[in-house]
N, C-alpha and C positions, 0 to 999 in steps of 0.2 A: 195089153197096155204096158205091161211091166217089161215086155221085150222092147217096145219102142223106147221106154225110158232108159233102159240099160244101153240101147244103141246110141242115144243122145249123149249120155255121159261119156260113153267111149270116144265119141267124135270130139268132145271138148277136151278130153285127156290127150288125144292125139294132137290137137291144135296147140295145146300148151307145150307138148313136147317139141313140136315144130319150131315154135317161137323161141324155145330155149336151146335151140341146136347149137352145137360147138362152134366157137368163133376162132378164126385163124389169127394166130399171133406170130408174125415173122414166118409166114408160110406153113406154120404148124397148126394142127387142129387140137384144140383142148379136148381132154379125155371126158367122155359123156359119163356122168356119175348117176344119171337116172336109169333104172331098170326098165326093160321092156315089158310092156302091159299086154297080157293076153286077153282077147275079147271072145267071149262066147255068147251065144244067144241067151242061155239060160241062167247066167250068173250076173251078179251086180258088180260092176266094175269099180274097184277101189284102188287107185294108183298106190303103188308101193313107194315108200320114201326111205332114205337112209340119213345118216347124220350129216351128209354133205348138203342136204336141202336146208337144214337149220343154218349152217354156215353161210349159204347163200343169202338167206333172209337178213342174217346179221350184217353181211356185206352190203345188202341193199339199204339197211338202216344206217349203216355208217356212211354209205354213198349219200343218202338223203341229207345226213348231218352236214357232210363236206359241202354238198350243194347249198345248204342254208348258210354255212360259213362264208361260201364264195359270194353268196348274194349280199350278206352283210358287208363284206369287204368292198364290194363293188358300190353299194349305196353309201359307205362311208367315204370312199374315194370321191364319188359324185358330190357330196356335201362339201367336202374339202375344196374341191375344184370351184364350187359355186361361191364359196366364201372368198377365195382368192380373186374370182372375177369381180365380185361385189366391191371389195376393199381396194381393188387396184385403181389408183389415181390416174387420171388421163395424163398423158404426157404432152408436151408442146406440140408434138407431131399429131396427137390425137385429141383435138378439141372436142368439147362436149357442151351440151345445153340441157336444161331441165326438160322432162318430158311434159306434154300437157297435163298428165295426171299428177305430176309432182313427184313420181315415185321413179328411181332409178335415173339412168342417163342415156342419152343417145349419141353414139359416136358419129362424128361429122368427118367426111373427107374434106380436107381444106381445098381441094381442087374443085369442089362442087360448090354451087350457091348455097348460102346458109338459109336455114328454114326461116320462114317469116316470124317476126318477133324476137329474133336472137339478138342480144345486146352485144354491142362491140365497143370497144375501149375508144373514147373520144381522143382525138389527136391533141397534144399539148398545145394550149394557146399561147402565143407570144404576149410578153408583158407590154402593157401600154405605155408609151414614152411618158416621162414625167414632165409636168409643166415647168417652165424655167423658174418660177418663184418658189417651187418646192425644194429646190436646191439652196435656198437663202438660209443661212443660219441666224436664228432670231435670238435677240437678247432677252434673257430671263429676268423678270422683276423680283426684287428681294421682298417686296410686300405690296400692299394695296392701300388706297384710301378711297373715301366715298365723295362723290360730287352730286349735286342736284341741278338738273337742267331744266328750265321751265320758261313758258311763254309769260311776259310780264302781266298781262290782264287776267291770267288763269292762275288757279291755286294749286294745280296739279303738276307735280315735277316728275321727270325721269330720273331716277336715283340708280347710279351705277358705280362699281368699284374699278378704278383705274390704277395702273402702276404708281407706287408712291414717289417715283423720281420724275413723274410728269408734273408740270405746272401749266396752268391756263391763264393767259394774259389777253386782255382786250375789253370790249364793252358791248352792251345789249344791242347796239345798232349795227355794228360792224362784224360781230361774232368774236371768237376767241381763237388764238393761236396756241397750239400745244407745243411746249418746249422740254427737251430733256437736257438739263444743265443749260447750256447756252444755245444748243442746237435746236433749230426748228424741225420738228418731225410731223406735224399734222395741224388740223383745224377742227373747230367745233362750231357749226352754223345751224341756223334755222332753215329748213328745207323749203325751197320753192323752185318748181320746174325741174325736178331731178330727172336726169337721163339715165337710162339703164344700158346704154350702148357700150359694148366691149366688156361687160361684166363676165367674170369667170368665177367657178366655184360658189354659186349662189346658194344660200342656206336660209332657212326661216326658223325662228324660235319664238315662243311665247311664254312668258312668265309674269304672274302677278300683275296683270293689267297692262303689260308692255308687249309689243310685238316688235322683234328685231329682224331685219333683213340684212344679211351680210354678204359681200361679194369682194372679189379681188379685181383690181383694175391695174392696167399698166399706164404709167405716166412717162414723161420725157426721159427720166433717169432710170427708174426702177419699177417696182410694184408698190402699190398701197392696198390696204384694207379699207373698206367703206362700210361703216355700220349705220344703219337707218332705224332709228327708234321712234315708234309711235305710241302715244299714250292713249288713255280712254277718252280725252277731249279731242283727239284727232291731231294733236300737235306732233310734228315731225321734226326731229332734230338728228343732224348727220355729224358723226365722228369720222373723219378721214385721217389715217395715220400711216406712216411708212411701215411697210410689211415686216421689216427687220425689227422693229420695236414693239410688236405686238405678237408674242409667242402664243403657242397653242394653249399653254397653261393659263396665261393672262386672258386669253379669249374665252376660255371655259369659265374663269371666274366672273367675267362680265355677263356671261349668258346666265349663270346659276344665281347671281346675286341682284340682277336687275329687277326693278319693281316700281310701281307707280306710288307716290307718296304725296301727301297733302303738305305744302310748304308751311301753311298755317292752320291753326286749330279751326274746327268748324264754327263759323260765326253764327250758326243757328238762326239764320234769317227766317222769319215767319213762323217761329216755333210755337208762338202763342197768338195766333190770328184772331181779330175780332169776330169772325164768323163763329167761333166756338161759343161765344158768350151771349149775353143778353142784348147786346147791340148799343148799350149805353156808352157814350163818349166821354168817360171819365176814368181816371186812374189814381187809385189810393195806394200810397206807400206808407207802410206802418213800421216804425222802428223806434230806436232810441237816439241817443246823442250822436252816434255815428251818421245818421240821416242829417242831422243839423250841421255837423262840422263838415261834412263832404259836399254840401250844397247840391245834392243829387236832384232835388226838386227843381232848383233854378235851372240846372243844366237841361233837364228834360223838357221843361217849359220852353227854353229857348230853342231847342231842336225842333219841337213840335211846331212852334211859330214859324221857324225857318222853312219847314217842310210843308207849311200850309195844311196842317192836320188840325181839324176842329175838335181838339180833345182838351179837357181841363185836367190839371194835375193837382193833387192834394197830398203833400208830403207831411206826415205826422211825425214829430220827434218828441218823445218823452224820455227823460232820463232814467236809466236804469230799467226801462221796460223791457219785458220779454214777450214771447209769443203768448205764454200763459197769462200775462198781465192783461193783454188785449181781449183774450178770450173771456176773462172775468169782468171786463168792462161792458155793461149792458148797452150803453149808447152806441158804442162801436159795432157790437154784434147786431143790434136791431137795425142799424143803417145798412149793414151788409145784407141782412135777411130781406130788407125791403127793396133791394136791388137798385140802390142809389149809385152803384158803380159798375162799370163794365170789367174792370181789372182790379184785383187786390194783390199787391206785392208785400209779402210779410217777412219781417226779419225776426231775429231773437230766439235761436235755438241754442240753448246753453247747458241743458240737462235732460235727463229721461222725462222729467215733468213736461217740458215743452213738446217732446216727441209724443207723449200720450195725449196732451190737450190739442194737438194738431187735428185730431179727428172732429173737434167741435167746430173749427174754423171751416174744415172741409164740409161739414153738414150745413153750416149757415150759407156758404157759397152755393151749395147745391140747390137749396131752396129758391134762390133768386136767379139761378143759372149764371152766376158771376164766375169769371175765370180766375182761379186761384193760383198764384205762383209763389213758392217759397224761395226767398231772396236772401241768403245769409250774408251778413256783414262780415268785415275783415276780422273781428275779434271772436267770432262764434267757433264752436267746437266741431272740428272735422268729423270727429267720432260719431257724435249724435246726429250730424247732418247726414252721414252714411246710414245710420239707423233709420232715419226718418224716410229716405229714399227706398229702403227696402220695404218698410211696412206701407208706404203710400205710393206704390208704383205708378198709380193712375194720376198722380198729382204732378203738375209742372214744377221743375226745380230750374233755377237759373242762378248759378253759383257765382255771386259777386266776389266772395272771398277767394274762390280758386282763381278767378280771372286775374285779380291783383297779384296773387302769389306767382302766377305764371309769368306775368309781365316782369316782376322782379327778377325771376329766374332767367329772363332773357338779357338782363344786364341793366334794366332801369333801376336807379337808386331807390333803396327802401325809403329814404328820407323824403322822396318825391311823393310818396303815397301816405306816409304816416307821421303823425305829430309825436314828438318824443315826449309823451306825458305818461300819466299812470296807466291809462287804458290804451294808449297807442291809437288814438282816435284818427280817423281818415281825414286826409287832406283833400282839397277840391280836385286835384288830378284823379284821385280814386272816385270821386263823385262824377266826374266826366265819364269815366270808364263804365260806372253802373248805369248812368243815363243812356249811354251808347248801347249797351246791352238790352235794356228795355225797349229802346226805339226800334231796333232792328228786329227784335223778337216779335213785336206787335205788328210793325209795318212792313217787314220783310225786305228792308233797304237800309243802306248806310245812311246814317243821319247827315244833315247838312252842317256847315260850319256855325259855331256858336258866336263867332266874332269877338267882341268884347263885352257882350252883354252881361257876363257873370264877372263880378269883381274878383280880382286877385288871380285870375287864371285866363288868359287870352289864348285864342286859337294858335297864335304864333308860338307860344310857349308850349301848348299841348303837342303840336306837330314836331317840335324839337325833341320832346321826350318820348313820344310814342311811335313816331316814324309811320311805317306802313300800316299800323294797327288803325289809324285813323280812317284810312281809305278802304281797308279790307275787313276790318272787324274780326280778324283772326291773329293769333299769336304765333310768332315764328316757331316751327318745329325743329329747326336746324340753325347752327350758327351761320353768320353772314358769309364767313370765308368758305363755306361749303356750297354756296347757292350762285348759280350763274343764270342770269335772266336775258331774255331775247325780246 
């Protein structure tokens, strides 16, 4: 067994010596530094070594390190090459697209068809030719003014701001011509059978109850802008003006400020209908000397007779009486509680006492289902009236005082309504206004003419002083020189 082992080791040594045989360098053979090994059957073979073998191991170690360094250099060069390829931007000759994964780029040969989904730069589109009117230089306005355009039988107006150097001249039946200085530049008419043929640059706008349809039209000489205004009532009013005299900024002003406005204050038609109360066809007015001097009861009785309304009117006037005075009068309060009246119109709020005592009048009317209306006379306190409105928001208020003040504000002479005495008592014209208010609030319509049935104040005189108020029951919200009717 030992012999076999010795033989095996000897063969291994021989194999090692063969593999380490001298190499040729430039035709020469390197000197063999390994000694010859003698093999015998009975001895263990141990190869003999010299210092040259140690240097060979060292050389192999150094060679291994050099190999490692070479690998590192190669890897570093590879990384550098990869970075350069990644950062390299494609040239015009080397177009690229994103890959489906979104990572990296795909180089594309321009001579080959582009992959599906590749975006291409759209060719520049030629500019559309300008319309002839767009070359017109428009005149800029230095400011604006407001006008109110309305159908005569309606209370709703189209309010617009137009250049302040425009003037409107004409009448309600034929319409109005628009002038700039003495130059005719347009028209304002009530629209009927409007054609849309030939319209260019059509636009639509809506603001505050008004719809505006704008377009540009060619006429015999040049171009015009046509503005069609439609209000809530469906009235259509057309402003047609030379394109040159309506600049973009003036057009913008018209669009942004147009609105629907009431020409007159709300007439409150039917605000206190008989259906709310107990059905009694009788009206009680409670007040002081202002009821007497104004003759409000006479006017209301005349209107009711003229309108064939089967109602009775009882106007009570007691000097210096207030609301509190009537609350403390048992006969008056019992008459109300018993339901003798369908309506009670109460005057006389001059202090906080009346504001407080109003609750007793409210309770009495509630017992008999009588409709109560607070009806302040012209000399009452606006401050305490406002307090009463806040506290008794479920009670009807018909402000006779405010109506007279608003009419004075429109230009009706103060002297036409008030007597120049210590208390500034109301005249018959004020009484007519008060009766007008009561009639339309109960019956929901404008009262008929009073003729000459009331002494000292004929219908002819009333018409001359109050104008459209007689037929409309509303007070103008704007000066006459701003209103143009059709």
